[in-house]
DRENVO-574767 format. One line per 3 residues: their letters; for each residue x, y, z of C-alpha. Coordinates in steps of 0.25 Angstrom, whole numbers. Each point is the difference from the previous one (the first is absolute). Layout:
N
A = X/Y/Z  ... .
***
This chain:
393
MKK = -247/48/-40  7/-10/9  11/-2/-11 .
YLI = 2/16/0  1/0/15  10/-11/1 .
FFI = 8/7/-11  0/13/8  4/-7/13 .
LSL = 12/-7/-7  4/13/-7  1/7/14 .
FLN = 8/-11/6  10/0/-12  1/15/1 .
STA = 3/-1/15  10/-11/-1  7/7/-12 .
SAI = 2/12/9  6/-8/11  9/-7/-9 .
NFY = 5/13/-7  8/3/13  8/-13/-2 .
KYP = 3/3/-14  9/11/3  12/-8/-3 .
EKD = -4/-1/-14  -1/16/1  -15/0/-1 .
LSE = 1/13/7  -4/12/-8  10/11/-2 .
NLC = -9/10/7  0/-8/13  16/0/0 .
SNI = -1/15/-3  -10/2/11  9/-8/10 .
LEK = 12/9/-4  -9/13/2  -5/-4/13 .
LNS = 15/-3/6  5/12/8  14/4/3 .
PSF = 5/-10/10  2/3/14  10/-8/8 .
PYS = 1/-5/11  -13/-8/-2  -11/0/10 .
KNE = 6/-14/5  13/7/3  7/-12/-5 .
PIT = 11/-1/-11  -3/-4/-14  6/-13/-4 .
VKV = 5/0/-14  2/-14/-6  12/0/-9 .
DLE = 1/-11/-12  12/1/-8  2/-5/-14 .
IED = 14/-1/-5  -1/0/-15  15/0/-4 .
VHK = 13/2/5  8/7/-11  14/0/6 .
ISG = 7/-1/13  13/9/0  10/-3/11 .
KNL = 9/11/-5  -11/10/2  -6/-7/12 .
DFE = -15/0/-5  -9/-7/-9  -11/3/-10 .
TSY = -14/-6/2  -14/1/-7  -11/-1/10 .
AMW = -15/0/3  -3/4/14  -15/-2/5 .
LHW = -5/7/12  -13/-4/7  -6/9/11 .
KDD = -15/3/5  -5/14/1  -11/4/10 .
NLI = -4/12/-9  -3/-10/-12  -7/-10/9 .
KVL = -10/11/4  -3/4/-15  -2/-15/-4 .
KEF = -10/-2/12  -7/13/-5  -1/-6/-14 .
EVF = -4/-14/5  12/-7/-6  9/-4/13 .
TNK = 2/-13/4  10/-7/9  -5/-15/-2 .
GKP = 7/-9/-9  10/4/-11  0/15/-2 .
LYL = -6/5/-13  7/8/-10  -7/13/-2 .
CDY = 7/11/-8  13/5/-4  6/15/-1 .
TPK = 11/7/-4  10/5/12  -2/14/-4 .
SII = -16/-1/2  1/-6/13  13/2/8 .
GEK = 7/11/-8  -3/15/2  -15/-3/3 .
RKI = 4/-10/12  -13/-8/0  6/-11/9 .
FDP = 12/-2/8  13/-4/-6  10/-7/8 .
VVE = 12/5/-9  8/-13/0  13/0/-7 .
FFN = 13/-7/0  11/5/9  12/-6/-6 .
LKE = -1/7/-14  13/3/-6  -6/14/-3 .
KPN = -7/8/11  -14/-7/4  -11/7/-5 .
FES = -10/1/11  -12/7/-7  -15/-3/-1 .
GLQ = -5/-6/-13  11/-9/-4  -9/-10/-4 .
DWI = -4/-4/-14  -14/-4/3  -10/-2/12 .
EIF = -11/-10/2  -11/-1/11  -7/-12/6 .
SDG = -13/-2/6  5/-1/14  7/13/0 .
TIQ = 14/-4/-5  8/8/-9  11/-7/-9 .
SRI = 10/8/-7  12/-4/-9  13/7/-1 .
RDT = 8/-6/-12  14/5/-4  14/-3/-3 .
KIF = 10/5/10  15/-1/4  1/-5/15 .
KGY = 12/0/10  7/-13/2  5/-4/14 .
FNF = 10/-10/-5  10/-9/6  11/-4/-9 .
KNF = 8/-9/11  -3/-13/-8  1/6/-14 .
PFD = -2/-7/-10  -7/-10/8  -8/10/7 .
KQN = -15/1/3  -7/14/1  -13/6/4 .
LSF = -7/10/-9  -8/8/10  -12/8/-2 .
EIW = -3/9/12  -15/5/-1  -4/12/10 .
SEF = -11/10/2  2/15/2  -9/-2/12 .
PNS = 4/-5/13  -6/-14/5  -10/8/9 .
MVK = -7/4/-13  5/-11/-10  5/-14/2 .
IIA = 6/-8/-11  -1/-15/-1  2/-11/-11 .
EEP = -12/-5/-7  0/-15/2  -3/-8/-12 .
AMS = -11/-8/7  -7/13/5  0/7/-13 .
GYK = -15/2/-4  1/10/-10  8/-6/-10 .
ESL = 9/-13/-2  12/4/9  13/3/-6 .
YSF = 8/1/13  3/-15/0  9/6/-11 .
NAD = 2/-7/-13  13/-8/2  -7/-12/-7 .
EGI = -3/9/-12  14/1/-3  6/14/2 .
LIP = 13/0/-7  11/8/7  12/2/-9 .
GWD = 12/-8/8  -9/-3/12  -9/-11/5 .
LVG = -13/3/8  0/-9/12  -12/6/9 .
VEY = -7/12/6  -2/4/14  -7/13/7 .
ENI = 0/6/13  -9/11/7  9/10/7 .
TYT = -2/13/8  10/11/0  2/14/7 .
END = 3/12/-8  7/13/3  -14/5/4 .
GLD = -1/-9/11  -12/-8/-6  -1/-14/-3 .
YSG = -2/-5/-14  -4/-13/-5  6/-7/-13 .
LVI = 1/-12/-7  13/-6/-5  0/-11/-11 .
DLK = 13/-7/-3  1/-7/-14  11/-11/2 .
VER = 10/-1/-11  12/-9/-3  11/3/-9 .
QSS = 2/-9/-12  15/-3/3  3/-9/-12 .
YYL = 6/12/-8  10/3/11  3/-14/3 .
YKI = 3/-4/-15  5/13/-5  8/5/12 .
ILP = 2/-10/11  4/-12/-8  9/8/-10 .
IIF = 7/6/13  3/-14/5  5/-4/-13 .
ILM = 9/12/-1  5/-3/14  3/-15/-4 .
ISW = 8/5/-12  8/9/9  4/-11/9 .
SVF = 2/-10/-11  14/7/-3  5/-9/12 .
WVR = -2/-12/-9  9/6/-11  15/-3/0 .
GSQ = 9/9/8  8/5/-12  -13/8/-5 .
LEA = 0/10/11  -2/12/-8  -12/-6/-7 .
KVN = -6/-4/14  1/15/5  -6/5/-13 .
VTI = -12/-10/2  -3/4/14  1/15/-3 .
VCL = -10/-2/-11  -10/-8/9  1/11/10 .
LSL = -4/11/-10  -12/-9/-4  -5/0/14 .
IAY = 1/15/1  -8/1/-13  -11/-8/6 .
NFI = -1/9/12  -3/12/-9  -12/-9/-6 .
IDE = -6/-3/13  1/15/5  -10/4/-11 .
DLP = -11/-8/7  1/5/14  1/14/7 .
KLS = 12/3/9  -1/-8/12  6/1/14 .
YLT = 0/-15/1  6/-12/-7  -10/-8/-8 .
FLD = 3/-15/-2  5/3/-14  9/10/5 .
VFI = 6/-10/10  1/-11/-11  8/10/-9 .
LLS = 9/5/11  3/-15/3  3/-2/-15 .
YFY = 9/13/0  8/-6/12  2/-13/-5 .
TGI = 4/5/-14  9/10/6  7/-11/9 .
ATI = 2/-8/-13  6/12/-7  9/3/12 .
LCV = 5/-15/1  3/0/-15  8/13/1 .
YSF = 7/-5/13  4/-13/-7  4/8/-13 .
VRK = 10/9/8  5/-11/9  3/-9/-13 .
LKS = 6/12/-7  9/4/11  5/-13/7 .
GAD = -5/-11/-10  -8/-6/12  -9/-12/-2 .
ISK = -14/5/1  -7/-13/-2  -4/-1/14 .
VDL = -8/13/-1  -7/-5/-12  -3/-13/7 .
IAR = -6/7/12  -7/11/-8  -7/-10/-9 .
WLG = -9/-6/11  0/10/11  -5/12/-8 .
PTS = -12/-6/-6  -4/-9/12  1/12/10 .
YFL = -8/9/-10  -12/-9/-2  0/-2/16 .
FLI = -1/15/2  -11/1/-11  -8/-11/8 .
ITF = 2/8/13  -5/12/-7  -12/-7/-5 .
VYY = -3/-5/14  2/14/6  -10/7/-10 .
YNI = -10/-11/-2  1/-9/12  3/-15/-1 .
KGT = -15/-3/-4  0/10/-11  13/-4/-5 .
LAL = -3/-15/-1  -12/4/-8  7/9/-9 .
ITN = 10/-11/-3  -10/-11/-2  -8/9/-9 .
***
């Protein structure tokens, strides 16, 4: 009898412990589907603003999966991304308390997941902050239910994900082209004013719902054709719309640096070589005047051809890039060489004058002054520190 009594008491203890532990097994999805369905059924259409009369804080966590291309000509870039949104819903918290599955202690526990149509579509079971990118190439689609899945947690947090591939507007400055650095900006906004929705960045250390992706994955080696990834910055901003209301937003800048080796080896060095050829004619004997003129004219035409190649990579700009200044300087010095050759040719032909002094001066003055102006151009565009770093590298 005593043995059965001990067994009975032990059974009661194990059952009560199991029922208590069952709550903490939610991350293993030990919840029955009936409970998830019941939670969904209990949720009512959201009323806003909530009783607290405070804005909903939406934490944004952006994962850049790939940057497919950056188009300087079209002033845009194409990116595949996953954007995670986290916010708390008072309506959901009430229902979770009713089912006795609410807790705000420790790490929040995963409960259920739903399709967007079942919870924020036409049925509108929870509030949707309607977050979208503002600087899309196409018109931003500020509509409810853009997410591809939605999860709920034991502390009343809702996590949703928007995953897509889009083309974004690029705010590029090509002044230092082809040694330029650019920002690939992601402007994230809500259609609701900041009195209703406040958007902030999800800090990696604060993310309790999944391993944070906001720290970006620069270390994971995203390869951008023709560019190097050098860093990520973000800023929480507020702006005023035409309706006079303030809206909160988040701007994430992906900092990239152009791989300039192509332009250095395929354009800049060949142009310098062409220019040296055009000035080498002054080392040729004075009797070969016609050949001198022909060489300088061919060099000038070669520079024009290179200019057409560069125009294919950039839009029509209202300012000069570094490469524009470099080519214009090369035009000028090749043109001067051509003019001196023609002048010497005409003078020799008409009066038989000695042109050796012109050749002697041009041999040293032309190349020396060209490289001097080239250095000044580098200093102007990149400052002294940047120029020294470029030369030493």
